[in-house]
C-alpha positions as YAML, in Angstrom:
chain: A
units: angstrom
residues:
- id: 1
  name: MET
  ca: [15.72, -15.81, -17.15]
- id: 2
  name: THR
  ca: [15.29, -12.55, -19.03]
- id: 3
  name: ASN
  ca: [15.27, -8.92, -17.97]
- id: 4
  name: LYS
  ca: [12.74, -8.03, -20.65]
- id: 5
  name: PHE
  ca: [9.03, -8.07, -19.87]
- id: 6
  name: THR
  ca: [5.76, -6.51, -20.93]
- id: 7
  name: GLN
  ca: [2.84, -6.28, -18.53]
- id: 8
  name: ALA
  ca: [-0.51, -4.58, -18.27]
- id: 9
  name: GLY
  ca: [-3.21, -4.76, -15.67]
- id: 10
  name: ALA
  ca: [-5.36, -2.97, -13.17]
- id: 11
  name: GLN
  ca: [-4.98, -1.38, -9.80]
- id: 12
  name: GLY
  ca: [-7.82, -0.64, -7.42]
- id: 13
  name: GLY
  ca: [-7.96, 0.79, -3.99]
- id: 14
  name: ILE
  ca: [-9.94, 2.56, -1.35]
- id: 15
  name: ALA
  ca: [-9.00, 4.77, 1.57]
- id: 16
  name: ILE
  ca: [-11.26, 5.23, 4.56]
- id: 17
  name: THR
  ca: [-10.54, 8.39, 6.54]
- id: 18
  name: ASP
  ca: [-12.16, 10.40, 9.30]
- id: 19
  name: THR
  ca: [-11.52, 14.14, 9.51]
- id: 20
  name: ASP
  ca: [-14.48, 15.09, 11.72]
- id: 21
  name: PRO
  ca: [-12.93, 17.08, 14.59]
- id: 22
  name: ASN
  ca: [-15.55, 15.75, 17.03]
- id: 23
  name: SER
  ca: [-15.08, 12.09, 16.13]
- id: 24
  name: PHE
  ca: [-13.17, 9.57, 18.22]
- id: 25
  name: PHE
  ca: [-11.52, 8.35, 14.97]
- id: 26
  name: ASN
  ca: [-10.34, 11.79, 13.82]
- id: 27
  name: GLY
  ca: [-6.93, 11.33, 12.17]
- id: 28
  name: VAL
  ca: [-7.40, 7.63, 11.33]
- id: 29
  name: SER
  ca: [-6.93, 6.47, 7.73]
- id: 30
  name: ILE
  ca: [-7.18, 2.95, 6.31]
- id: 31
  name: PRO
  ca: [-5.83, 2.61, 2.75]
- id: 32
  name: ILE
  ca: [-6.37, -0.73, 0.95]
- id: 33
  name: ASP
  ca: [-4.92, -1.47, -2.49]
- id: 34
  name: TYR
  ca: [-4.79, -4.41, -4.92]
- id: 35
  name: THR
  ca: [-2.75, -4.62, -8.12]
- id: 36
  name: ASN
  ca: [-2.94, -7.41, -10.71]
- id: 37
  name: LEU
  ca: [-0.74, -7.45, -13.82]
- id: 38
  name: TYR
  ca: [-0.84, -9.84, -16.77]
- id: 39
  name: GLY
  ca: [2.54, -10.68, -18.32]
- id: 40
  name: PHE
  ca: [2.55, -10.60, -22.11]
- id: 41
  name: THR
  ca: [6.28, -11.34, -22.26]
- id: 42
  name: GLY
  ca: [8.84, -12.27, -19.64]
- id: 43
  name: GLN
  ca: [9.12, -14.81, -16.87]
- id: 44
  name: TYR
  ca: [5.84, -14.07, -15.03]
- id: 45
  name: LYS
  ca: [2.39, -14.48, -16.55]
- id: 46
  name: SER
  ca: [0.67, -12.97, -13.52]
- id: 47
  name: VAL
  ca: [1.89, -10.57, -10.85]
- id: 48
  name: SER
  ca: [-0.36, -9.48, -8.01]
- id: 49
  name: GLN
  ca: [0.07, -7.52, -4.81]
- id: 50
  name: PHE
  ca: [-2.26, -6.66, -1.91]
- id: 51
  name: SER
  ca: [-1.52, -3.94, 0.62]
- id: 52
  name: ALA
  ca: [-3.40, -2.52, 3.60]
- id: 53
  name: ALA
  ca: [-2.52, -0.12, 6.38]
- id: 54
  name: ILE
  ca: [-3.90, 1.67, 9.39]
- id: 55
  name: ASN
  ca: [-2.45, 5.11, 10.04]
- id: 56
  name: TYR
  ca: [-3.08, 7.71, 12.70]
- id: 57
  name: THR
  ca: [-2.16, 11.35, 12.19]
- id: 58
  name: PHE
  ca: [-2.23, 13.43, 15.35]
- id: 59
  name: PRO
  ca: [-5.04, 15.91, 14.57]
- id: 60
  name: LYS
  ca: [-3.73, 18.89, 16.54]
- id: 61
  name: THR
  ca: [-0.32, 19.01, 14.84]
- id: 62
  name: LYS
  ca: [-0.91, 17.08, 11.57]
- id: 63
  name: TYR
  ca: [2.87, 16.67, 11.40]
- id: 64
  name: ILE
  ca: [3.25, 13.25, 13.05]
- id: 65
  name: THR
  ca: [1.80, 9.98, 11.76]
- id: 66
  name: ILE
  ca: [2.15, 6.47, 13.15]
- id: 67
  name: GLY
  ca: [0.97, 3.36, 11.36]
- id: 68
  name: VAL
  ca: [1.13, -0.34, 10.66]
- id: 69
  name: SER
  ca: [0.99, -1.87, 7.19]
- id: 70
  name: TYR
  ca: [0.88, -5.25, 5.47]
- id: 71
  name: VAL
  ca: [1.94, -6.19, 1.92]
- id: 72
  name: ASP
  ca: [1.49, -9.64, 0.33]
- id: 73
  name: GLY
  ca: [2.40, -10.66, -3.21]
- id: 74
  name: ARG
  ca: [5.15, -9.93, -5.71]
- id: 75
  name: ASP
  ca: [7.12, -6.71, -5.47]
- id: 76
  name: LEU
  ca: [6.06, -4.72, -8.54]
- id: 77
  name: ASN
  ca: [9.64, -3.62, -9.27]
- id: 78
  name: THR
  ca: [11.74, -6.70, -8.51]
- id: 79
  name: PHE
  ca: [9.05, -9.45, -8.81]
- id: 80
  name: GLU
  ca: [10.32, -11.07, -5.60]
- id: 81
  name: MET
  ca: [7.65, -12.70, -3.42]
- id: 82
  name: GLN
  ca: [7.09, -10.78, -0.23]
- id: 83
  name: LYS
  ca: [5.00, -10.85, 2.88]
- id: 84
  name: LEU
  ca: [5.89, -7.68, 4.69]
- id: 85
  name: TYR
  ca: [4.73, -6.17, 7.98]
- id: 86
  name: LYS
  ca: [5.81, -2.63, 8.88]
- id: 87
  name: VAL
  ca: [5.45, -0.23, 11.76]
- id: 88
  name: THR
  ca: [6.03, 3.35, 10.64]
- id: 89
  name: LEU
  ca: [6.59, 6.78, 12.11]
- id: 90
  name: GLY
  ca: [6.21, 9.75, 9.79]
- id: 91
  name: VAL
  ca: [7.23, 13.32, 10.56]
- id: 92
  name: LYS
  ca: [6.54, 16.26, 8.26]
- id: 93
  name: TYR
  ca: [8.78, 19.30, 8.44]
...
């Protein structure tokens, strides 16, 4: 196993948001992302990761966000396989 690697690839994503103050979904965002890397050197010839989330930012304050997210694939830093579910609370100050 080596710590040296060379990779290149592509990353694509989309984020669906609603900022219409009169909409029922105001404050909702849905980011979706996919990364695929080809390994020129190193242990892995292909590294891919998919992630998706649903977040809600309280429209009146815009300082508090709650969300759930899902990640599946290899961690892009450590290359460990992961299937990760998270519930998050974000506070801006």
